[in-house]
C-alpha positions, 0 to 999 in steps of 0.5 A, a space after each residue: 502489512 503494518 510496515 505498509 500502513 506505517 510507510 502510508 501515514 509517513 507519506 501523508 505526514 510528509 505531504 501534509 508538511 509540503 502542502 503547509 509550506 505550499 500554503 504559505 506561498 499560494 495562500 490556500 484555504 485550509 478546505 482547499 488543503 484538505 481537498 488536496 490531501 484527500 485526493 493526493 491519498 486517494 491516488 497515492 494508497 493503491 500504489 503504496 499498497 501494491 508495492 507492499 504486496 509486490 515487496 512481500 511476494 516477490 522481494 522479502 525472502 523472510 515473509 511468509 507471503 514469499 512466492 518467488 523471484 521476479 520473472 519466475 513461474 510459480 504454482 500454489 498447489 493448495 487451498 489459500 487459508 486466512 493465513 494468506 493475507 498478503 492479497 484479498 482472495 476468495 474463499 476457495 474451500 467452499 463448494 
């Protein structure tokens, strides 16, 4: 997940850099740039995090969260533990 956080940070830096070049062309106030950046982050973060979960679960065979390749049915016949960190799961071992 650290790699995903790094991707999000890099995406944010690229976005801010592009907005600063846009600022030179359009003359946006700092408050407008901040608002646009915040909206882009709120929109983009779930997309990036979803890709990270998908990559860990179905693409990266070396990941501890790997389940199966795409278009394959998979059944986990065990109780999830705190070691399963790819997706937030309910506490399934409490009656």
